[in-house]
DSSP file (Angstrom, degrees, kcal/mol; ACC not computed):
  #  RESIDUE AA STRUCTURE BP1 BP2  ACC     N-H-->O    O-->H-N    N-H-->O    O-->H-N    TCO  KAPPA ALPHA  PHI   PSI    X-CA   Y-CA   Z-CA
    1    1 A X              0   0    0      0, 0.0     3,-0.1     0, 0.0     0, 0.0   0.000 360.0 360.0 360.0 130.4    0.0    0.0    0.0
    2    2 A X        -     0   0    0      1,-0.1     0, 0.0     0, 0.0     0, 0.0  -0.248 360.0 -94.2 -70.0 156.4    1.5    3.5   -0.8
    3    3 A X        -     0   0    0      1,-0.0     2,-0.3     0, 0.0    -1,-0.1  -0.147  42.2-158.1 -57.4 152.6    2.7    5.8    1.9
    4    4 A X        -     0   0    0     -3,-0.1     2,-0.3     0, 0.0    -1,-0.0  -0.866  12.6-127.2-126.4 169.0    0.1    8.4    3.2
    5    5 A X        -     0   0    0     -2,-0.3     2,-0.2     2,-0.0     0, 0.0  -0.819  26.5-124.0-108.8 157.1    0.6   11.6    5.0
    6    6 A X     >  -     0   0    0     -2,-0.3     4,-2.5     1,-0.0     3,-0.4  -0.465  32.0 -96.7 -88.7 162.6   -1.2   12.4    8.4
    7    7 A X  H  > S+     0   0    0      1,-0.2     4,-2.7     2,-0.2     5,-0.2   0.866 121.4  58.2 -48.9 -43.6   -3.5   15.3    9.1
    8    8 A X  H  > S+     0   0    0      1,-0.2     4,-2.2     2,-0.2    -1,-0.2   0.906 111.0  42.3 -56.6 -48.5   -0.6   17.3   10.8
    9    9 A X  H  > S+     0   0    0     -3,-0.4     4,-1.6     2,-0.2    -1,-0.2   0.877 111.8  53.5 -67.5 -43.9    1.5   17.1    7.7
   10   10 A X  H  X S+     0   0    0     -4,-2.5     4,-2.2     1,-0.2     3,-0.2   0.920 110.7  48.5 -54.4 -50.2   -1.5   17.9    5.5
   11   11 A X  H  X S+     0   0    0     -4,-2.7     4,-2.8     1,-0.2    -2,-0.2   0.889 108.3  53.3 -59.7 -44.4   -2.2   21.0    7.5
   12   12 A X  H  X S+     0   0    0     -4,-2.2     4,-1.6     1,-0.2    -1,-0.2   0.845 111.2  46.7 -59.1 -32.8    1.3   22.1    7.4
   13   13 A X  H  X S+     0   0    0     -4,-1.6     4,-2.5    -3,-0.2    -2,-0.2   0.857 111.1  50.3 -74.5 -35.5    1.2   21.8    3.6
   14   14 A X  H  X S+     0   0    0     -4,-2.2     4,-3.4     2,-0.2     5,-0.2   0.942 111.0  51.1 -66.9 -47.2   -2.1   23.6    3.4
   15   15 A X  H  X>S+     0   0    0     -4,-2.8     5,-2.3     1,-0.2     4,-1.3   0.898 110.4  48.0 -55.8 -41.8   -0.6   26.5    5.6
   16   16 A X  H ><5S+     0   0    0     -4,-1.6     3,-0.6     2,-0.2    -1,-0.2   0.949 113.2  48.3 -64.8 -49.6    2.5   26.8    3.4
   17   17 A X  H 3<5S+     0   0    0     -4,-2.5    -2,-0.2     1,-0.2    -1,-0.2   0.923 117.5  40.5 -55.0 -47.0    0.3   26.9    0.3
   18   18 A X  H 3<5S-     0   0    0     -4,-3.4    -1,-0.2    -5,-0.1    -2,-0.2   0.567 108.1-122.7 -81.3  -8.7   -2.1   29.5    1.7
   19   19 A X  T <<5S+     0   0    0     -4,-1.3     2,-0.3    -3,-0.6    -3,-0.2   0.890  72.5 111.9  70.8  42.1    0.7   31.6    3.4
   20   20 A X  S   <S-     0   0    0     -5,-2.3    -1,-0.3    -6,-0.2     2,-0.1  -0.819  72.0 -80.1-136.0 177.6   -0.8   31.3    6.9
   21   21 A X     >  -     0   0    0     -2,-0.3     4,-2.6    -3,-0.1     3,-0.3  -0.395  38.4-112.8 -81.6 161.6   -0.1   29.7   10.1
   22   22 A X  H  > S+     0   0    0      1,-0.2     4,-2.3     2,-0.2     5,-0.1   0.770 115.5  57.8 -64.9 -28.0   -0.8   26.0   10.9
   23   23 A X  H  > S+     0   0    0      2,-0.2     4,-1.5     1,-0.2    -1,-0.2   0.902 111.6  42.1 -66.4 -42.0   -3.6   26.9   13.6
   24   24 A X  H  > S+     0   0    0     -3,-0.3     4,-2.1     2,-0.2    -2,-0.2   0.930 117.0  47.8 -76.7 -40.8   -5.6   28.9   10.7
   25   25 A X  H  X S+     0   0    0     -4,-2.6     4,-2.9     1,-0.2    -1,-0.2   0.937 109.9  52.5 -63.1 -41.1   -4.9   26.1    8.2
   26   26 A X  H  X S+     0   0    0     -4,-2.3     4,-2.3     1,-0.2    -1,-0.2   0.834 107.7  52.1 -65.6 -34.1   -5.9   23.5   10.7
   27   27 A X  H  X S+     0   0    0     -4,-1.5     4,-2.1     2,-0.2    -1,-0.2   0.839 109.5  49.7 -68.5 -33.1   -9.2   25.3   11.3
   28   28 A X  H  X S+     0   0    0     -4,-2.1     4,-2.9     2,-0.2    -2,-0.2   0.936 110.7  48.5 -71.8 -44.8   -9.9   25.4    7.6
   29   29 A X  H  X S+     0   0    0     -4,-2.9     4,-2.4     1,-0.2    -2,-0.2   0.913 114.9  45.4 -62.7 -41.7   -9.3   21.8    7.2
   30   30 A X  H  X S+     0   0    0     -4,-2.3     4,-2.5     2,-0.2    -1,-0.2   0.894 114.3  49.6 -61.0 -43.3  -11.6   20.9   10.2
   31   31 A X  H  X S+     0   0    0     -4,-2.1     4,-2.9     2,-0.2     5,-0.3   0.962 111.6  47.3 -61.1 -55.2  -14.2   23.3    8.9
   32   32 A X  H  X S+     0   0    0     -4,-2.9     4,-2.9     1,-0.2     5,-0.2   0.937 115.3  45.5 -49.6 -58.8  -14.1   21.8    5.4
   33   33 A X  H  X S+     0   0    0     -4,-2.4     4,-2.2     1,-0.2    -1,-0.2   0.892 113.6  48.9 -61.2 -46.4  -14.3   18.2    6.8
   34   34 A X  H  X S+     0   0    0     -4,-2.5     4,-2.7     2,-0.2    -1,-0.2   0.903 113.9  47.8 -54.9 -47.1  -17.2   19.1    9.3
   35   35 A X  H  X S+     0   0    0     -4,-2.9     4,-2.1     1,-0.2    -2,-0.2   0.902 110.2  50.9 -68.0 -40.2  -19.1   20.8    6.5
   36   36 A X  H  X S+     0   0    0     -4,-2.9     4,-2.2    -5,-0.3     5,-0.2   0.946 112.2  47.5 -61.9 -42.0  -18.6   17.9    4.1
   37   37 A X  H  X S+     0   0    0     -4,-2.2     4,-2.3     1,-0.2    -2,-0.2   0.939 111.4  49.7 -68.9 -41.0  -19.9   15.5    6.9
   38   38 A X  H  X S+     0   0    0     -4,-2.7     4,-0.9     1,-0.2    -1,-0.2   0.815 110.5  52.8 -65.9 -28.2  -23.0   17.8    7.7
   39   39 A X  H  <>S+     0   0    0     -4,-2.1     5,-1.9     2,-0.2     3,-0.3   0.922 112.1  43.4 -72.0 -41.5  -23.8   17.8    3.9
   40   40 A X  H ><5S+     0   0    0     -4,-2.2     3,-1.7     1,-0.2    -2,-0.2   0.833 109.8  56.9 -69.2 -34.8  -23.7   14.1    3.6
   41   41 A X  H 3<5S+     0   0    0     -4,-2.3    -1,-0.2     1,-0.3    -2,-0.2   0.743 102.0  56.7 -70.3 -23.6  -25.7   13.7    6.8
   42   42 A X  T 3<5S-     0   0    0     -4,-0.9    -1,-0.3    -3,-0.3    -2,-0.2   0.323 123.6-108.5 -86.6   6.7  -28.4   15.8    5.3
   43   43 A X  T < 5S+     0   0    0     -3,-1.7     2,-0.3     1,-0.2    -3,-0.2   0.828  75.6 134.0  71.5  33.4  -28.5   13.3    2.5
   44   44 A X      < -     0   0    0     -5,-1.9    -1,-0.2    -6,-0.1    -2,-0.1  -0.882  49.7-133.8-110.6 143.2  -26.9   15.6    0.0
   45   45 A X        -     0   0    0     -2,-0.3     2,-0.4    11,-0.1    10,-0.3  -0.417  18.7-143.2 -93.8-180.0  -24.2   15.0   -2.5
   46   46 A X  E     -A   54   0A   0      8,-3.5     8,-3.8    -2,-0.1     2,-0.5  -0.998   8.0-161.6-143.5 129.2  -21.2   17.5   -3.0
   47   47 A X  E     -A   53   0A   0     -2,-0.4     2,-0.6     6,-0.3     6,-0.2  -0.980   3.2-171.7-115.8 128.3  -19.3   18.5   -6.3
   48   48 A X  E >>  -A   52   0A   0      4,-2.5     3,-2.7    -2,-0.5     4,-2.4  -0.897  27.1-130.8-109.6  96.0  -16.0   20.0   -6.1
   49   49 A X  T 34 S+     0   0    0     -2,-0.6    21,-0.0     1,-0.3    -2,-0.0  -0.153  93.9  19.5 -50.2 130.5  -15.1   21.1   -9.6
   50   50 A X  T 34 S+     0   0    0      1,-0.1    23,-0.3    19,-0.0    -1,-0.3   0.089 129.4  51.2  93.6 -21.5  -11.6   19.9  -10.5
   51   51 A X  T <4 S-     0   0    0     -3,-2.7    19,-3.3     1,-0.2     2,-0.3   0.777 105.4-105.7-107.7 -58.8  -11.7   17.3   -7.7
   52   52 A X  E  <  -AB  48  69A   0     -4,-2.4    -4,-2.5    17,-0.3     2,-0.4  -0.885  26.7 -72.7 151.0-179.3  -14.8   15.3   -8.1
   53   53 A X  E     -AB  47  68A   0     15,-2.3    15,-3.2    -2,-0.3     2,-0.5  -0.867  22.9-160.9-111.8 143.4  -18.2   14.5   -6.9
   54   54 A X  E     +AB  46  67A   0     -8,-3.8    -8,-3.5    -2,-0.4     2,-0.3  -0.983  25.2 171.6-115.6 126.9  -19.3   12.7   -3.9
   55   55 A X  E     - B   0  66A   0     11,-1.6    11,-2.7    -2,-0.5     2,-0.6  -0.884  30.9-128.1-135.3 164.8  -23.0   11.4   -4.0
   56   56 A X  E     - B   0  65A   0     -2,-0.3     2,-0.6     9,-0.2     9,-0.2  -0.950  18.1-157.8-115.3 127.2  -25.4    9.2   -2.2
   57   57 A X  E     - B   0  64A   0      7,-3.1     7,-2.6    -2,-0.6     2,-0.4  -0.897  15.0-138.2-108.9 114.3  -27.3    6.4   -4.0
   58   58 A X  E     - B   0  63A   0     -2,-0.6     2,-0.4     5,-0.2     5,-0.3  -0.513  20.7-178.2 -71.4 125.1  -30.3    5.3   -2.4
   59   59 A X  E >   - B   0  62A   0      3,-2.5     3,-1.6    -2,-0.4     2,-0.4  -0.697  60.2 -70.4-125.5  82.6  -30.8    1.5   -2.4
   60   60 A X  T 3  S-     0   0    0     -2,-0.4    -1,-0.1     1,-0.3     0, 0.0  -0.613 116.2 -12.5  67.8-124.0  -34.1    0.7   -0.9
   61   61 A X  T 3  S+     0   0    0     -2,-0.4    -1,-0.3    -3,-0.1     2,-0.2   0.555 129.1  73.5 -81.9  -7.0  -33.7    1.5    2.8
   62   62 A X  E <   -B   59   0A   0     -3,-1.6    -3,-2.5    -5,-0.0     2,-0.4  -0.497  67.9-145.7-107.9 172.1  -30.0    1.8    2.6
   63   63 A X  E     -B   58   0A   0     -5,-0.3     2,-0.4    -2,-0.2    -5,-0.2  -0.999   9.3-154.2-139.4 130.3  -27.8    4.6    1.1
   64   64 A X  E     -B   57   0A   0     -7,-2.6    -7,-3.1    -2,-0.4     2,-0.4  -0.885  13.8-134.4-109.0 144.9  -24.4    3.9   -0.5
   65   65 A X  E     -B   56   0A   0     -2,-0.4     2,-0.3    -9,-0.2    -9,-0.2  -0.864  28.0-176.5-104.8 131.7  -21.7    6.6   -0.6
   66   66 A X  E     -B   55   0A   0    -11,-2.7   -11,-1.6    -2,-0.4     2,-0.4  -0.831  16.2-155.9-131.2 157.3  -20.0    7.0   -4.0
   67   67 A X  E     -B   54   0A   0     -2,-0.3     2,-0.6   -13,-0.2   -13,-0.2  -0.998   1.4-167.1-136.8 127.5  -17.0    9.2   -5.3
   68   68 A X  E     -B   53   0A   0    -15,-3.2   -15,-2.3    -2,-0.4    -2,-0.0  -0.872  22.0-141.6-117.6 101.0  -16.7   10.1   -8.9
   69   69 A X  E     -B   52   0A   0     -2,-0.6   -17,-0.3   -17,-0.2     2,-0.1  -0.100  18.1-117.4 -61.1 152.6  -13.2   11.5   -9.4
   70   70 A X     >  -     0   0    0    -19,-3.3     4,-2.6   -22,-0.1     5,-0.2  -0.405  34.2 -92.2 -81.1 171.4  -12.7   14.6  -11.8
   71   71 A X  H  > S+     0   0    0      1,-0.2     4,-2.2     2,-0.2    12,-0.2   0.845 121.8  57.3 -48.6 -41.2  -10.7   14.6  -14.9
   72   72 A X  H  > S+     0   0    0      1,-0.2     4,-2.2     2,-0.2    -1,-0.2   0.941 109.9  43.2 -66.4 -44.9   -7.6   15.9  -13.2
   73   73 A X  H  > S+     0   0    0    -23,-0.3     4,-2.1    -3,-0.2     6,-0.3   0.927 110.6  54.8 -64.6 -38.8   -7.5   13.1  -10.8
   74   74 A X  H  X>S+     0   0    0     -4,-2.6     5,-2.8     1,-0.2     4,-0.5   0.901 111.3  46.3 -54.6 -38.0   -8.4   10.5  -13.5
   75   75 A X  H ><5S+     0   0    0     -4,-2.2     3,-1.3    -5,-0.2    -1,-0.2   0.920 106.0  60.1 -66.2 -45.2   -5.4   11.8  -15.5
   76   76 A X  H 3<5S+     0   0    0     -4,-2.2    -1,-0.2     1,-0.3    -2,-0.2   0.902 113.5  35.8 -55.4 -44.6   -3.2   11.7  -12.4
   77   77 A X  H 3<5S-     0   0    0     -4,-2.1    -1,-0.3    -5,-0.1    -2,-0.2   0.423 115.6-109.7 -96.3   3.7   -3.8    7.9  -12.0
   78   78 A X  T <<5 +     0   0    0     -3,-1.3    -3,-0.2    -4,-0.5     2,-0.1   0.660  68.1 146.1  82.1  16.6   -3.8    7.1  -15.7
   79   79 A X      < -     0   0    0     -5,-2.8    -1,-0.2    -6,-0.3    -2,-0.0  -0.418  68.6 -62.1 -83.5 167.6   -7.5    6.3  -15.9
   80   80 A X  S    S+     0   0    0     -2,-0.1     2,-0.3     2,-0.1    -1,-0.2  -0.168  79.1 151.6 -42.5 119.2   -9.5    7.2  -19.0
   81   81 A X        -     0   0    0     -3,-0.1    -9,-0.0    -7,-0.1   -10,-0.0  -0.988  50.8-161.1-160.7 153.2   -9.3   11.2  -19.3
   82   82 A X        +     0   0    0     -2,-0.3     2,-0.1     0, 0.0    -1,-0.1   0.224  57.1 127.4-109.9   2.7   -9.4   13.8  -21.7
   83   83 A X        +     0   0    0    -12,-0.2    -2,-0.1     1,-0.1   -13,-0.0  -0.470  27.4 173.0 -70.6 136.2   -7.7   16.3  -19.1
   84   84 A X              0   0    0     -2,-0.1    -1,-0.1     1,-0.1   -12,-0.0   0.242 360.0 360.0-123.7   4.5   -4.7   17.9  -20.7
   85   85 A X              0   0    0      0, 0.0    -2,-0.1     0, 0.0    -1,-0.1   0.521 360.0 360.0 -59.2 360.0   -3.8   20.5  -17.8
């Protein structure tokens, strides 16, 4: 399995990219994750252009959680893509 980075490192990278401190970047990351959770909890999907779409598929009394990656991610992993960015 490929290596992964933990939240602390991710927050550090976000802080560097956004030119802010890690506390502020951590608040942004936490806020985004919590808002995504609230969106899914309300039974809505979410589309993030350039990244992909998260959606809920109702299957009788159950709900399946799905992710449809955007073209940029598809190209990154060598999946069928027309992305040329």
